[in-house]
ZASE-688616 format. One record per residue (C-alpha): residue in three letters; residue number from 1; x, y, z. Coordinates in Angstrom, 3 decimals. Layout:
 residu num       xx       yy       zz
    ala NUM        X        Y        Z
...
//
This chain:
 residu num       xx       yy       zz
    met   1  110.641   63.408  100.223
    pro   2  108.194   64.399  102.853
    ala   3  104.690   63.117  102.384
    phe   4  102.802   65.423  100.048
    asp   5   99.054   66.053   99.309
    thr   6   98.411   67.341   96.032
    leu   7   95.457   69.909   96.012
    leu   8   95.181   71.017   92.144
    ser   9   96.282   69.621   89.242
    gly  10   95.839   70.225   85.315
    tyr  11   96.988   74.199   84.969
    ser  12   99.742   75.521   83.558
    phe  13  102.272   77.539   85.484
    phe  14  100.872   78.181   89.194
    glu  15  102.625   82.228   91.028
    gly  16  101.552   84.265   92.879
    pro  17  100.397   82.102   95.416
    arg  18   97.745   83.931   98.356
    trp  19   95.761   82.726  101.525
    his  20   92.853   84.720  101.268
    asp  21   89.694   85.028  103.539
    gly  22   89.959   81.172  104.161
    arg  23   90.832   79.963  100.387
    leu  24   94.291   79.984   98.596
    trp  25   94.193   82.385   95.822
    leu  26   96.381   81.979   92.951
    ser  27   97.406   82.859   89.133
    asp  28   97.527   80.976   86.419
    phe  29   99.950   82.097   83.501
    tyr  30   99.739   80.466   80.143
    thr  31   95.006   79.704   80.872
    his  32   95.418   83.659   81.461
    gln  33   93.242   83.423   84.424
    val  34   92.832   84.204   88.343
    ile  35   91.402   81.483   90.675
    ala  36   90.728   80.883   94.455
    cys  37   90.116   77.845   95.774
    asp  38   89.788   75.874   99.566
    leu  39   90.232   73.453  100.936
    gln  40   88.247   70.883   99.350
    gly  41   89.482   71.869   95.518
    arg  42   86.853   73.412   94.858
    val  43   87.365   76.141   92.515
    glu  44   86.396   79.349   91.358
    lys  45   87.492   81.321   88.271
    ile  46   88.684   84.909   90.082
    ala  47   88.883   86.722   86.924
    asp  48   90.314   86.285   83.470
    val  49   93.847   88.216   82.377
    pro  50   95.012   88.723   78.932
    gly  51   97.848   90.070   79.767
    gln  52   99.069   87.098   81.968
    pro  53   98.551   87.631   85.217
    ser  54  101.079   86.776   88.062
    gly  55  101.493   88.610   91.761
    leu  56   98.578   89.334   93.762
    gly  57   97.341   91.563   96.575
    trp  58   94.646   93.650   98.281
    leu  59   93.847   96.732   99.233
    pro  60   92.311   97.486  102.697
    asp  61   89.125   97.908  101.180
    gly  62   89.355   94.519  100.016
    arg  63   89.594   95.212   96.569
    leu  64   92.588   92.537   94.362
    leu  65   94.862   93.986   92.473
    ile  66   96.375   91.579   89.750
    val  67   99.992   92.260   88.046
    ser  68   99.185   92.102   84.502
    met  69  102.664   90.910   83.448
    arg  70  103.083   91.019   79.732
    asp  71  101.565   95.451   79.396
    arg  72  103.376   96.032   82.881
    arg  73  100.396   97.074   84.468
    val  74   98.917   96.175   88.106
    leu  75   94.496   95.586   87.700
    arg  76   91.897   96.431   90.092
    arg  77   89.184   94.986   90.674
    glu  78   86.414   96.421   91.548
    ala  79   83.488   95.247   93.103
    asp  80   81.106   94.834   90.289
    gly  81   84.410   92.427   89.588
    gln  82   85.323   94.335   86.430
    leu  83   89.039   95.078   85.864
    val  84   90.281   98.511   85.594
    thr  85   93.933   99.967   85.264
    his  86   95.088  100.511   88.623
    ala  87   98.628  101.805   87.980
    asp  88  101.398  101.596   84.488
    leu  89  104.530  100.537   85.125
    ser  90  105.718  100.335   82.234
    asn  91  108.397  103.459   82.734
    ile  92  110.368  101.869   85.212
    ala  93  109.525   97.968   84.223
    thr  94  112.150   96.989   81.756
    gly  95  110.610   93.147   81.660
    his  96  107.718   91.419   81.992
    cys  97  106.506   92.398   85.664
    asn  98  105.907   89.160   88.274
    asp  99  105.673   89.233   91.936
    met 100  103.724   91.543   94.410
    ala 101  103.192   92.536   97.703
    val 102  100.459   94.565   99.198
    asp 103  101.307   96.079  102.438
    ala 104   98.634   97.005  105.331
    gln 105   99.040  100.619  103.535
    gly 106   97.402   99.819  100.390
    arg 107  100.971  100.365   98.892
    ala 108  101.862   97.557   96.256
    trp 109  105.586   97.018   96.336
    val 110  106.212   95.051   92.249
    gly 111  108.730   93.045   90.101
    asn 112  109.853   92.288   86.758
    phe 113  112.687   90.515   84.990
    gly 114  114.515   93.515   83.531
    phe 115  115.001   91.846   80.963
    asp 116  113.461   89.263   78.156
    leu 117  113.942   86.465   80.006
    met 118  111.945   83.841   77.821
    gly 119  113.097   85.662   74.636
    gly 120  117.007   84.943   75.749
    gly 121  117.801   88.453   75.944
    gly 122  120.576   89.578   77.955
    val 123  120.563   89.499   80.984
    gln 124  119.923   92.945   83.373
    thr 125  119.254   94.268   86.802
    ala 126  116.021   95.747   87.063
    ser 127  114.213   98.747   89.485
    leu 128  111.691   97.545   92.018
    ala 129  108.480   99.537   91.869
    arg 130  106.009  100.835   94.628
    val 131  102.251  101.701   94.008
    asp 132  100.819  103.980   96.573
    pro 133   96.769  103.897   96.835
    asp 134   96.112  106.482   94.158
    gly 135   97.704  104.407   91.651
    ser 136  101.157  106.684   91.611
    val 137  104.182  104.744   90.214
    his 138  107.528  105.456   91.911
    glu 139  111.140  103.520   91.363
    ala 140  111.767  101.899   94.774
    ala 141  114.889  100.921   94.372
    arg 142  116.736  100.192   91.346
    asp 143  119.896   97.519   90.464
    leu 144  118.201   94.140   91.864
    tyr 145  118.691   90.526   89.974
    phe 146  115.552   89.579   88.863
    pro 147  113.650   90.804   91.923
    asn 148  110.692   88.185   92.664
    ala 149  108.510   87.103   95.796
    ile 150  108.628   90.890   98.067
    leu 151  107.786   89.833  102.073
    pro 152  107.168   93.191  104.052
    thr 153  107.680   91.999  107.514
    pro 154  104.047   92.227  110.053
    asp 155  105.437   95.205  111.453
    gly 156  105.939   97.738  108.580
    arg 157  109.156   98.889  108.840
    thr 158  111.082   96.432  106.429
    leu 159  110.452   95.461  103.209
    ile 160  112.086   91.550  102.201
    val 161  112.733   91.301   98.393
    asn 162  113.895   87.490   96.873
    glu 163  116.837   88.522   94.252
    thr 164  116.229   85.267   91.940
    leu 165  119.691   86.016   89.839
    gly 166  121.381   87.506   92.839
    asn 167  121.831   84.225   95.074
    arg 168  120.509   86.522   97.656
    leu 169  118.097   88.040   99.430
    ser 170  117.567   91.677  100.317
    ala 171  116.371   93.832  102.505
    phe 172  115.215   97.901  102.709
    asp 173  114.475   99.471  105.596
    ile 174  110.300  101.417  105.242
    ala 175  110.577  105.107  105.540
    ala 176  106.851  106.354  106.570
    asp 177  106.281  107.938  103.411
    gly 178  107.131  104.588  101.568
    ser 179  110.677  105.214  100.621
    leu 180  113.115  103.181  100.946
    gly 181  116.550  103.038  102.668
    pro 182  119.562  101.515  100.974
    arg 183  119.986   97.406  100.009
    arg 184  121.267   95.152  102.713
    asp 185  121.599   91.771  102.478
    trp 186  119.279   89.363  104.476
    ala 187  120.898   86.397  103.417
    val 188  123.530   85.393  100.669
    phe 189  124.118   82.172   99.302
    gly 190  126.794   82.726   97.099
    pro 191  128.836   85.017   95.286
    leu 192  126.896   87.605   92.732
    val 193  127.869   85.906   88.870
    gln 194  128.941   88.851   86.549
    ser 195  127.185   87.836   82.991
    asp 196  124.611   88.391   80.849
    lys 197  124.284   85.724   80.044
    leu 198  121.199   83.161   82.147
    asp 199  122.912   79.838   81.478
    asp 200  126.248   81.721   83.938
    tyr 201  123.797   82.329   85.948
    ile 202  122.149   79.175   86.131
    ala 203  125.290   76.792   86.563
    gly 204  126.448   79.867   89.153
    gly 205  123.350   79.340   91.547
    lys 206  123.427   78.036   94.501
    val 207  119.742   79.621   95.502
    ala 208  117.593   80.894   92.845
    ala 209  114.936   82.176   94.957
    asp 210  111.824   82.407   93.327
    gly 211  108.307   82.618   95.326
    gly 212  108.479   83.236   98.637
    ala 213  106.850   83.378  102.612
    leu 214  107.348   85.129  105.425
    asp 215  106.624   83.122  109.250
    ala 216  105.490   83.856  112.528
    glu 217  109.247   83.842  114.115
    gly 218  110.790   85.760  110.898
    ala 219  112.364   83.283  109.084
    val 220  111.344   82.999  105.138
    trp 221  110.386   79.757  102.926
    val 222  112.020   80.046   99.999
    ala 223  110.921   78.533   96.496
    asp 224  114.546   76.939   95.327
    ala 225  114.090   77.711   91.097
    ile 226  116.561   75.460   89.715
    gly 227  117.056   73.061   93.558
    asn 228  113.599   71.703   92.802
    arg 229  112.639   72.206   96.643
    ala 230  111.898   74.916   99.063
    leu 231  113.634   76.193  101.826
    arg 232  113.156   78.018  104.794
    val 233  116.270   80.187  105.423
    ala 234  116.737   82.313  108.769
    glu 235  118.119   85.968  108.359
    gly 236  122.101   85.771  107.608
    gly 237  121.137   82.664  105.592
    arg 238  121.308   79.483  107.622
    val 239  118.644   77.398  105.982
    leu 240  116.699   75.377  109.059
    gln 241  114.500   73.444  107.196
    glu 242  114.721   71.647  103.340
    val 243  111.924   69.948  101.546
    ser 244  112.823   68.635   98.033
    thr 245  109.879   68.187   95.038
    gly 246  111.977   65.478   93.721
    ala 247  111.627   65.993   89.438
    gln 248  109.355   69.056   90.184
    gly 249  110.725   71.963   89.788
    thr 250  109.446   74.457   92.544
    phe 251  108.258   77.691   91.707
    ala 252  106.558   79.493   94.570
    cys 253  105.021   78.725   98.157
    thr 254  103.169   80.388  100.802
    leu 255  101.348   79.554  103.995
    gly 256   98.231   79.657  105.113
    gly 257   94.872   77.183  105.941
    pro 258   93.073   77.725  109.317
    asp 259   96.328   77.451  112.037
    gly 260   98.609   79.445  108.717
    arg 261  100.645   75.900  109.016
    thr 262   99.875   74.476  105.864
    leu 263  102.671   75.008  103.805
    phe 264  101.294   75.380   99.913
    leu 265  103.917   74.304   96.705
    cys 266  103.599   75.475   93.217
    val 267  104.986   72.864   91.396
    ala 268  105.908   72.570   87.525
    pro 269  108.279   70.368   85.931
    asp 270  110.090   73.516   84.392
    phe 271  109.691   77.042   83.982
    met 272  110.045   77.971   80.331
    glu 273  107.276   79.217   78.475
    his 274  107.533   77.009   75.152
    his 275  107.428   74.075   77.416
    arg 276  104.565   75.315   80.131
    ala 277  102.486   77.059   77.462
    ala 278  100.594   74.162   75.690
    ala 279  101.257   71.703   79.424
    arg 280   98.729   71.530   81.951
    glu 281  101.512   69.605   84.250
    ala 282  101.107   72.940   87.059
    gln 283  100.389   71.162   90.398
    ile 284   99.675   73.062   93.902
    trp 285  101.436   70.177   95.950
    thr 286  100.597   71.253   99.965
    thr 287  103.230   70.024  103.762
    arg 288  102.396   70.207  106.937
    val 289  104.613   72.459  108.776
    asp 290  105.675   73.507  112.661
    val 291  105.458   77.339  112.229
    pro 292  102.891   79.234  111.259
    gly 293  102.164   81.666  108.664
    ala 294  102.934   85.383  109.688
    gly 295  100.071   87.356  110.566
    phe 296   98.240   84.076  112.229
//
């Protein structure tokens, strides 16, 4: 294990880490809040989200978008701090909504579980939603195995999607109108599991690609939700670097800091709601890497 510094502790379960305007922005699932934190650990509460916050992103005009997981909406934070509905995803999402990316055009790309993960439902594939800047909702792709981190490339031409239960990262070409081309493999870690039982996916998973971040060399940092680690992966699937988090699970990550070379890791003992909701064991760990995040 590398040497980690602890930036934050005492929260329930962190998701959606984003470095923005000199601070780390985060959703904390079971305290239902979005926070922002500077590198000295000073925290500002940004919003309360009763529907449980997850993915975060910003429109080109600077307004914050927040995924509200349980009611399957994207919320928009107005200049006065009020939260309003930006988009209703209930016609596309077949499970809790989760991670999101907002591209330079203001399009929000949103994944969902596809099934009742915490309630023990049978595994099903999910569709990826595209929310245009006017709030209109479109099915962008279907038959994805728990689409999680969504990573538009800086040139705006490719969308990379971590499929947590698919043993893979997928990629799509983005057309000018925001429609996606056919899915292709970006990185494959193992075969697809053919089952409706979550335990089979966990047993057959080589890498459960949860949250992720794109770096300036085009590699993806992948939080491995079953491997207690983060991996730096090149297109094609070659693992360039592995960072172990020991006994702690790693569920999301991002790159940031003044030079883009700080890797922020969202860690907790596990991801199960009945363990995390009442506990306050989630932390943000940091370590330094050589290649900055994309865009720095």
